N, C-alpha and C positions, 0 to 999 in steps of 0.2 A: 973748971966751971961746973956748978952743980947740975945734976941730970934734970931736975925740976925746971930749973931756969932754962936750959936748953929746950925742953919740951914746950915751955911757955913761949919762947921766941919762935920756934918753929910753927906754933898755932897761930900766933899774930901774923907771921909772914903769909901763911896759907889763907887767913881770913883777908888780908890785904889784896892778895892775888884774886881771890874769889870776888871781892868787892869790885875790882876792875872789870872782871868778866861780866858781873852783874850789871854794872853801869852801862856797858855796851849793849847787852841784851835788852835792858829796859829802855834804851834810848834816853838815859838820864832823867827818867820819870819814876815817880813812885808807882809800884806795881799794884797798889791797893786803890788809890784815888786818882792816879794819872796826873798828879800835880808836877809841874816842872819848875825850874828856877828855885829849888829849895835844897838844903843839905840833905843828902839821902844818908840813912843809916841802915846797917844790916841788923836784923833781928833773927836770931837762931831759934827755931822751934824743935824742941826735943822729939825724938822718934816716938811714935804712938799717940801723938796729940792731934 
């Protein structure tokens, strides 16, 4: 398998695990507006922003 594909899959797996932790931490609510009962999505903010 290509190295790039392996790295991509590892990254997706890491984001998925982080999403589970984030959902537990936030109590399944949006951390910006505290809305619940909506599909949550992770937004990555680059360093230095």
